[in-house]
N, C-alpha and C positions, 0 to 999 in steps of 0.2 A: 350442265353442269355447275352446281355450287363453287362457288369462291370462299379460300379461309386467306389468312393474313398469317404471313411466317416476317415478324416484325411489323414493317410497312409495305413489307411487298405480296401483294394478290398472285393467288394462285388457284388452281384448278384444287378443289379436296381430297384427291386424289393425283397423282404423278406418276409418273412413269421412268423405272430404272430400265437404262439402257447397257448394263455388266453384260445382260445375256448374251447379247450380239456378239463378244467376245469368245473365245476359249472357253471361258471359265467352269460352263456345263460339258465338257467336251468340243468336241470340234466344232466350228463356229460355221453359222446357216448361209444359204446362197445372200448375197446381198442386196438380189435386187426384191428378195422376199424381206429381208428385215426393212428395208427402207418401205417398203408396203407396210407392214405392221407399226413402225414407227407414226407412218403419217397416219394410220388407220387410227391410231390411239388418238392424238389430233382430233381427226372427225368426229370422233365420239364424246369430244370436250376436253380431253387432257390437255393444259398449257403446261405443264412443270414438267422440262423430259433431265434426269440427274446421268453425267456422264463424266469422265477423269482420265489422267494422263495414263494412270497407270492400268486402264482397259487395254489389253492389248499385248504390251503398250502402245499409246498414241491411234492403233487403228481404230478403235471406236470413234474418239472424236471425230476424225475424219466422216465415220457412216453417221454420226447423227448432224455433225453442220449438213450434210448433204441432203438428206432426209428432213431437217428443217428447213431449209433455204426459202423456200416457196411461201412460207408461212411466220418469217421470222419475227417479223413485226407481232407478232399474235402468240406470241412463247418465250418461257424462261426458261433458258439451258443454264445448269449451272454442272459447276466442271470442280477441279481438286488437283491439289499441288502435294506433295510432302514426302511422298517415297524417293527412294536414291536409284535410281536412272540414270544408262549410260546416258548420256549424251549425243554420241557417234553409233552407236549400235541399238539402242532402245532395248538391252537387255536390263534387268531389274538385278541391281545388287547387292540387295538386302538392306532392312534399316531406313533409316526416315533420312529426311534431307531437306530442313526448311530455313536454309540460310539463308540473308535478304536477295543476294545476288542471283542464287538460284529460285528463288519465288518468280522474279522478274523476268529471267529466260524462260521457264515454264508460261508462267503467261501470256509473253510472245508466241512463242511459240504454239500455244494452245488457242488462241487468240487465231495466228493463221490454221491451225487445222482445222477448226471449228467454221473458218471463212466469214468470222464477223469481226464487228467494229468495238463488242466491248463484252466483257463476262458479265452478266446478270447474277451470277450467283457464285462465288468462290469458294470453296474449301479449303483449310489445311484438312487433307488427308486423314491424318496420323501426328498429334504431337511430339514433339522432336525436344527429349530432354536434353539435346546443346543447346539449344535456342532461345533463349526467355521467349516467351510468350509476347511477351510485349515486343521485341523487335517483331516479330512476329505480323501482331497487328499495325505496328508502323509502318510497315512496308506496305503489309493491300492499305491502309489507307492513303498513303501516297500515290497507292495504282489507282484508288476510287480517282484523288483530286488530279491527278493525267488523264480520266474516261477510259482506260482499259476495264474498269470492272467496276460495278455496280453496287454490289455489297458482299458483305464476310460471312463467312459460315465457318464452323468448327463441327469434325467428326471423331467420335468415340473419344471427347475430352473430359476431363472431370470437374467438378464443378470451380472449384478453386481457378482452374487453370480459365474456364468461362467469363468467371468474374473481372481477373483482372484482363483478359483480353480486351474485353467489352469496356472498361475503363478508358481504353488505348481508341480505340475501335467501333461503335456499336455493330454486336453481333446480330445478325438477321436470323439466321439459325443454327439450327445443333440436328448432326444428322450422326446418330447411332440406332445399333441394333435394339428393337423394341418391338414385343409381342406378345402373345398368350403365353408362351413356353418362354421367354426374354424378358425379365422386367427388371435389371440393371438399373434401369434409368431412373426408376420410379423415390428410391428415398432421396436422392439429393436434387439429378440433373432437371426436372422437369420442376419440382417445387421453383430452383431458381431462374427456369425459363419463363414460368409466371410471375415471379417478382421481379426481372427487368424486360421484361414484354419480347420473348426471343421465343419464336418457333419451334414447333419440333418434328423433324423428318425420320421417323423410324424405318431403317432401312429391315431388308427379308420379315416383312411385316404379315409373310407367309411361313414363317418356319423354313428357310429353303425352298417351298413345296411341300415340307411334313403334313403342314397346317391345314391342307386344302383333302386330306384322306387320299391321294391317290399314291402315297408312296407307304409301303410296310416293311416288317423286316424280313422279306422275304423279295422284294424288290432288288434288283441289280444295278449297282450304280458302277458306271465305269473309271480305272482308273485316272482319266483324265480330268474327272467331273469333282470341281473343288472339295466336293461331301464327301468325296473317298479319303479323303484324311480329316474328315473333324469329329472328334470324338463324339459326338451327339448323332453322327450316323453311321454308327457300325451296328452292325446286326443286334448282337445285343441290346444297343441304345434304343434304338428302334422299336423293339419290340418292349422295353420297359416301357415306353413312350405314349405306347397305343391308346393308355388310360386317357391323355390330353386329346388326341381324336378322333375318340367315343365321345367325350365331352362336347366339343366343336360338335360333330354331328349331330347331337340330340337335339342341342339349340337353333340348329340348321333346319333339321326334321319340323321341328315345331314354327319356326316364322318361312316355313316353306322359301327354303334359302339353301346356296350349298354352301358347304365348311368359308371357302375361301373368302365369302362374301361376309359370314359371319365374324371371322378374321381380323375383315379388313374396320366392318362395323364394330366391332367390340372398341379399335384404335379410335374412330372418330369419335365416339360416345364417351373414350377418357376424357378428353378436354377441346375446348375450339380450336387452339395452336396448334393441332399433330395433324400433317400430313402427310399419309403415308404412300413412299416410292412402291411400285410391286414391281416385279420383271419376267417377263414371259414373250417367247417366240413366237405363241399363234393368237392370231387377230383374236379367236374367237375364247381364248381368254381374257386379253385386253377386257372384249364388250362382258362378259360373265362378273370378272374383278369390279366393273366399274359400278355393276349391279348392286356393289355391297350400298352407296349410295340410297338406297331405299329401304335399307332392311333397317327399320329402328330401333333399338335396343335401350327400352329404358330404366331405369332406378330399379326397379326391381330385378330385371333381367340383368343384368349385371350384377347385382348383390347376388342373383341364384348363380351366375357362372365365378363368380369369388369367392365364396363358398364352397364350391365343387372342386374349383383349382385347390384350396386350401387342403384337402385331402388327395391330392396327387403332387409329386416328388418328378422332379425332371432331371431324367439320367444325360450322363455325358457333358462338358464342358461347351461353351458353344463356340467356340472356335479351337483349331491349334494352339498350343502353349507355345509359338511365336507371335501371333498373333495379340494373342490375348495381353501378352507383355507390353504390346502398343498400345495398346486401351487405357483409357479414366486414367490420365497420365495429367 
């Protein structure tokens, strides 16, 4: 697989997000199968693996650490801090916590769960309005000096916040939701990344599965699946958004590719500093999605997609209101 640069960090041009191995999409899969899929992704060329203390909480980091232990020197492991989680019970308390002492505690705990000596890429999961971003960046800078962290990232941060953090400790990557039907980073964040030499890592590049064409208005969504609480995944919203999937399917037919491959290829064609991370529980889907690197969307293709998209309107907010309030601060 080809590589790309997130700042000065070299990674595979598509990465693997492991959140789906927690209970985010319903009951978590068998551990042995999860390890097989994660290792299979590496065998297929993936070198960037993304997790977080909040996935589980905690269990996902343990899984990723065990799965990647045999190839630790060949991969980049990214994890995150920033949500308020009870340090004794592991229960989510709601809200965020990026106090310097909390960051240091989380990093030590993440290192232990991942069973590694240094975190390759450490993201602030969500911006904490009660802690100046300069204090957050300064704390991570100290952790880098101590050898516990190698690179600093921010997730769902606003452009001004990114600039302020970067002035204290260079930011390697920004991770935010970005896909054909979620275009929020385009006006401010992506231009800033280009200006400052920061990489951009889109999460949910397949629209949490919707852009693959395998979900429609009649697809049942389990109550334990996070999409059951998403305004964009109500039956009415899925029905209204079917035109977006139809567009992707038309391009896929022209390119003799799958819808998922086209959605990922569109991101790869946007700028050379974009490295999307998809998530799946199935190795065959990993193989399919990585095939996006062979789908070439030229300027004419991109213009055609953009023109068609201009005639579409996305129904439903991308996240529940509580999570939306934590974004772009």
